[in-house]
C-alpha positions as CSV (number, residue, x, y, z in Angstrom):
1,M,-83.4,15.0,30.2
2,K,-87.0,14.4,30.8
3,L,-89.8,12.9,28.8
4,V,-93.2,14.0,31.2
5,T,-96.4,11.5,29.8
6,A,-99.5,13.0,31.1
7,I,-102.4,11.4,30.6
8,I,-105.7,14.3,31.1
9,K,-109.1,14.7,29.9
10,P,-109.8,16.2,26.5
11,F,-111.2,19.2,27.1
12,K,-108.4,19.9,29.2
13,L,-106.0,20.0,26.3
14,D,-105.8,23.7,24.7
15,D,-105.4,24.8,29.1
16,V,-102.4,22.1,29.0
17,R,-101.2,23.5,26.0
18,E,-100.9,27.2,27.0
19,A,-99.5,26.6,29.9
20,L,-96.9,25.2,28.7
21,S,-96.2,27.8,26.0
22,E,-96.0,30.0,28.4
23,I,-92.9,28.6,30.5
24,G,-91.5,27.6,27.1
25,V,-92.1,24.4,26.3
26,Q,-92.1,24.4,22.2
27,G,-92.9,20.7,21.3
28,V,-95.8,18.6,22.6
29,T,-96.3,14.9,21.1
30,V,-100.5,14.4,21.4
31,T,-102.1,11.5,20.7
32,E,-106.3,10.3,21.9
33,V,-106.4,7.3,23.8
34,K,-108.5,5.3,25.7
35,G,-107.8,4.3,29.2
36,F,-109.3,3.6,33.0
37,G,-108.1,3.9,36.1
38,R,-110.5,4.2,40.0
39,Q,-112.5,5.9,38.0
40,K,-113.4,2.5,36.4
41,G,-115.9,2.9,33.3
42,H,-119.4,4.4,33.4
43,T,-123.1,3.2,31.8
44,E,-124.9,4.5,29.1
45,L,-127.8,4.2,27.0
46,Y,-128.1,3.7,23.5
47,R,-131.0,2.1,21.6
48,G,-132.9,1.4,24.8
49,A,-130.2,-0.7,25.6
50,E,-127.6,-0.2,28.1
51,Y,-124.0,-1.0,28.3
52,V,-120.7,-0.5,29.9
53,V,-117.7,2.2,28.4
54,D,-115.0,0.5,30.3
55,F,-112.7,2.8,28.9
56,L,-112.9,6.2,28.8
57,P,-111.6,8.5,26.2
58,K,-108.0,10.6,27.7
59,V,-105.5,12.2,25.7
60,K,-102.0,11.5,26.3
61,L,-99.5,14.6,25.8
62,E,-95.5,13.6,25.8
63,V,-93.1,16.3,26.7
64,A,-89.4,16.0,26.1
65,V,-87.6,18.8,28.3
66,N,-83.9,19.7,29.9
67,D,-83.5,19.0,33.6
68,D,-84.0,22.4,34.8
69,L,-87.7,22.8,33.0
70,L,-89.2,19.8,35.0
71,E,-90.5,21.0,37.8
72,R,-91.9,23.8,35.8
73,V,-93.6,21.5,33.3
74,V,-95.0,19.3,36.3
75,E,-97.1,21.9,38.2
76,A,-97.8,23.3,34.7
77,V,-99.6,20.2,33.7
78,S,-101.0,19.7,37.3
79,K,-102.5,23.2,37.5
80,A,-103.8,23.4,33.9
81,A,-105.0,19.8,33.8
82,N,-106.9,20.2,37.7
83,T,-110.4,19.7,37.8
84,G,-110.8,18.9,41.3
85,K,-112.8,15.7,40.3
86,I,-112.3,11.7,39.6
87,G,-109.6,11.2,36.9
88,D,-108.0,14.2,36.0
89,G,-105.1,11.7,35.1
90,K,-101.4,11.1,35.9
91,I,-98.0,12.5,34.9
92,F,-95.3,10.1,34.4
93,V,-91.7,11.2,34.5
94,Y,-88.7,9.4,32.5
95,E,-85.5,9.6,32.3
96,L,-84.7,10.4,28.6
97,E,-81.2,8.8,27.5
98,Q,-80.8,10.2,24.0
99,A,-82.3,12.7,21.5
100,I,-81.8,13.4,18.6
101,R,-83.1,16.0,15.6
102,I,-83.3,13.7,12.5
103,R,-82.9,17.1,10.0
104,T,-79.9,18.4,11.6
105,G,-78.7,15.5,13.3
106,E,-78.2,17.4,16.7
107,T,-78.2,15.6,19.9
108,G,-78.8,15.7,23.7
109,P,-80.2,18.6,25.1
110,D,-79.7,20.5,21.4
111,A,-82.3,18.3,19.8
112,L,-85.0,20.0,22.0
């Protein structure tokens, strides 16, 4: 099992969610986050004063999947989140040691 974490632009969330649904992903956790990478920040004007916004709003998706679905999930997220511009985000893949469904006690791939 793998845990796929993706940091994407907020306006791409619906596109990514639809792409994941189409390949059979049943559960996704979404968190609003802030951060920066190569995109750095940007300056904004507020009440006549210029200030630097260091942390940009992003969305973090977490999806637990069986190994056989991993490549399709990564491809779906990559395509759906891509704008071709700086700041499109990143995808991280982690080994998922164990999963447990609290309600039924199912473990491993059955819990996903």
